[in-house]
N, C-alpha and C positions, 0 to 999 in steps of 0.2 A: 361877095354875093348875096349874104345874108344883111347887111346894113343894120346892124345893132349898135347905137349909138354908144355902147358900153364896149365897143371893141377896142384892143389895144392898140397904139400906134407901130406902123411896121419898123425893125429894126433894119435899116438899109445894111449893117454891118454883119449879121448874122449868115452863117452859111451853113444850110443843113447838110448833115452827112447823107448822101446820095442813097445808100442801102437802108438806112434808117428811116429815111423821110418815104422810101417807096412801101415801106410795109405797113407805115403809121397812116398812109393816104389809104391804103386797101383797107386796113381796120377801122378809118374813120369814116368810110364810102358809104351812102347810102343809096348807091345805084340800083336801080330795080325792086326798089321797096326795102331793100337790107335795112336790119337793125345793125349800128356800129357797133362793133368789136371793142372789149373794153382793152388797155392798151399798158404794159409796165416797162417802163424804164430804167435802166441801172448805171452807172457808171460814177468815176469819180466827180470829185468836185470842180466845178467850173467846167464840164464837158459839153453843157448845155442842153441838159434834161429837160430845165423849167423856160429852157431859150426857145425849144421847139413847140410845144403845143402853144406858146403866146405868139410863136410867128404865124402858128397855121391859123390860128384865131384873125390876127391882124391883116393875113393876106384873104380870107373868107370874109371878114367882116362879123365874126361870131363875138360873143362875149366868154370872157377867159374869167375862171374864178380858181384862186388857189387856197387850198387848205395846208396848212404845216403842220406835220404830226408831231407831237411830244408826250411824254410820259403822263402830263397834266391834264392832257386833254379828258374831258369827260361823254360819259355817252348823251348825257341831256345836251352840252354843248355842240355834239358833232349831229345827233339826228333831231332832238329838239325834247320839250319836256312841255307839262303842262303849268300854266299859272292861274292867278285866283285872281278876280276882278268884281267888284259889287256881288260878293257871295256867291258867284259862278265861276266857274273852271273854265278855261279856253287851253287850246293847241299852239304852242308857239313852236314855228319850224326852227331847226338848229341848222347850221352850216351848210352840211350837205343838204337837205331838202329846199333850202331857198335856192340855191344853185341850180337842182335839178329841174326845179318848177318851170325854168326860162328855157324854152323851146332853142334847140340846135347850141345850148350852153356847151363847151368844153371844162370841165372839173377836172383838176390837179389835184391831188393827193400827193403832196412832197413830204419827202422823210416819212413814207407808210410805216416803214419796219420798225419807227419810235412809238407808233400808236398801241395802245394798251389793248391786250389779246382780247378782253371783252368785247370792245370796239368792231375788234377785226371779225371776229366770228359773228358780231350780228350784221355785219359788211356781206358776211358772206352771200346771204339771199337776195341782199339788194344788188349787189353785183349779179347775181343769177337772174333775179324775176325782173330786174328793171321797177322794181317799187318796194316801198316800206312800208308795213304792216305796225300801225301804233298797237304796241302789247294792250294797251289797257284797254280799247274798244274796237280795236281787230279793224277798223278803218285804212283803208287801201290808200296810199300814195302813191302815184306810179310816176316816172319820168315824166318829162314832156318829148314831145316828137325831137329825133335828132342830137340828142343828147349823149356826148361822149365823156365816159371816163378815163383817165390817164392816172395811174401811181407811179410814184418814182422813188427812187431811194441809192446812195452809194454802194449800196449792196444789191445782188440778185434777190435777195430775201432769203438766204440760208445762213446769216448771220456773218458776224465780221471777225477774223483771226488777226488781224493786225493791228491792231489797238486804236486805229484812227476813227473808227467809227463806234464807239464802246455803247452807245445808246442803241446803237440797231441791235434787234434781238430776230433770232431765226423766225420765219413766218411759217404759219400754219399751212401744209401743202394745200388743204381744201380753200384755202384763201389765194394761194397764187393759181390756181387751176380755174379761177374764175377771170383770169386774164387770157386773152385768146394768143397773145404774143408776149414775149420777153425780150425786150431787144436793148444790145449793150450798145452807150453812147461812148464815145472814144474821143480823143484829142483832133483835133482837125491835122491835116499834113503839112508839116512847116512851111512850105511855100505859101497856102492859106492860111497858117495861122497868122503869119508875117502881113498879108495883104489886110488882113483883118485887125491887125495892129497897127498897121499905118494908116484906116482909115478910121480908128476909131481915137487916133491919140494925134493924127497929125503930124507924127514923125515921117523921117525917110525909112529906104527900105533897107539901106545897109545897118542901120540901128536895130532895126526891127529885125533882120535876119541874126545878127549877134544876138540879140535877148532870145529869140526862140532856140538858138543852137544852144543856149546855156541852160535855158528853162526844161528842155528835152535830158538835157546832161541830171539835170536834179530827176525828174522822171524815171529816168532809166534807173538811175540809185535807187529809188524808192521802189521800182519791179525788181531788183535784184536781190532786196533787203538790206542794202547797205545803210539806207537811213528811211526806216520803215513810217517815220511822220514826215516827211519832206514832200509833200506831193503840190507844187505850186499849181495853182489855176487861172483861169484869163483874169480874173478881176485880181487877183495879187499882180500879176505882170503888167495889168494897164494903171495898177497903183505904183507899180516900183518906174515904169515910162515918166507918169505925170509927174512923179519926184526928181527924177534926172532932168526933165523938161522945165523945174524951176531951180535948177543949179544945186542941187543936194548932192551930196558927196555919194559916189556910185554904191560903194560898200556900205555905209550907212543906211542909205535908203532900202537896199535889197533886204537888210535886215531886219529895219522896221517894217517892212510889207511882207517877208517871208520868211525871215529868222527867228525873230525875238518871242515867237509862240511855240517852236519846236522842243521836243526834247532835247535836254541839253548835249547828248551826243551827235543828235542832228543837227543840230545850231554849229556845233562845231564843223561839222560835216560840211556844211553849205560854206561857211568862213572859208576853209581849205580848197574847195573848188572855185571859190570864187577868185582865190589868191592864186590858183594854178590855170584857170580858162580867161581871166578876164584881165584888159589892162585898162585901169581907171583914164588913162591919158586919152586912149582913144574912144572911149564911151563919152568922155567930154566933148572931143572934137566931132563925134559924130552926132552928138545932140544939138551942138551948134550949127554946124556946116553941113550935115546930112551925108557930107562925103570922106575920104580919107585924105592926107596931101600925098604927093607923089610918092615920097618915099615911104612913106606908110604901107602904101598900096604895093608898092615893089617887095617891102618886105614880106607881106602876107602871100605873096605871090610866088617868094623864094621857099615860103613855108611849104606851101602847098607841091612845089618841085621835088622838094625834100623830101615830102610826104610820096609821092608818085613813085620816086626813083626806090624808098626803102620797099614800099608795095610789091614795084618790078622783083626787086631782090627776093623778099619772100616768097614771091611767085615762083622764080626759078630753081629756089631751092626745094620747094614743094616739089616739083616737076622730078627731082632727085631722089627724091624720098620712096622708100618702096611701099606705098601703099595708093 
C-alpha cells in the first residue's frame, strides 16, 4: 500500500492469530481520518509478538522499527539529546523520534516492561499527544501521519511472579492506560504449528506432529507449575528440528536447544519427559524417511485403540457413579 523501500520482507510461514489480528487491524486503521490507536501485545516467548507488527508492515509496505527495552537504556538514547559542534548546540533525535518522524511507520517498543521508569513516565505524554516536547526549549516534535506505536512484553505489564522474566517490572497504570487495547498472543493450534514447522524446516508432517505434541506437553507442565522455567518457543523448536536433520542425537539436541539453560530441576523434568514420551529410534526414522515403517504405524494404531478402549471404560464407569 505504502511501498516504503525499508519495509520488511513478508514471512510466508507466519500465520497470525485471527482474533488478535482483527483487533490489531482495527487499531491500526486510519479509515475516515481516524488516528491509529496504541497497541499492547503480551505473551510468552516465541508466540509472535514481534512477528505480527513486522508481518503487518511487510503486507502493507510500511517501515518497521523495533526498540528493545533494557535497564541500561537512557532517556537521551530513547528520546534524544543536545550535542555540541563548533561552539554551538544542536538537537539529536533518539531512537523513538527518528522512527516517528517517518510517515506510516510501525514502531515496536519490545520488552517494554524492562525500560526504566523515568523513560516510561516521559513516554506517557508522548503516547497520549503523539508528540514530544523538548524540555529545554519547549519545541514540539509531532508524530508523522499514520505512525503506529506497539508495545510488547512477555508480561501484561503487571510484573512477573514465575521467575521467567525477572527483569520485567510492574508498569505504572498511567502508562498501560495509554494503550487502547491489550492483546494476549498465544501459541498456535497444534495443526497450525505443525504446518508452520513443516514449511520452515522442510521436514514431514509426522515428524512435526510428534514434535508439536511433545512441545505442548512441556508447555502444559509449565502452565501447571511443574516446570516453571520450561517454556519452549518456536525458535527453540525450529533449532531442535534442524539439529535432528543434521543427524544429532534427539535427546542431546533437545537438551542443547531447550534444556541446558533451565533450572536444574526443570532440566531433569525435561529429560524424564523425553524418556517417557519420545522414542529416539522413531524420531530418527521420521527425520530420514518422513514416515514410519508399517510395523511401527501398526504399533501406534494399537496404542491408540488401547487408549480408546480405556476411555470407553472410564466413560462407562462415570455413568455408574452417583453424580
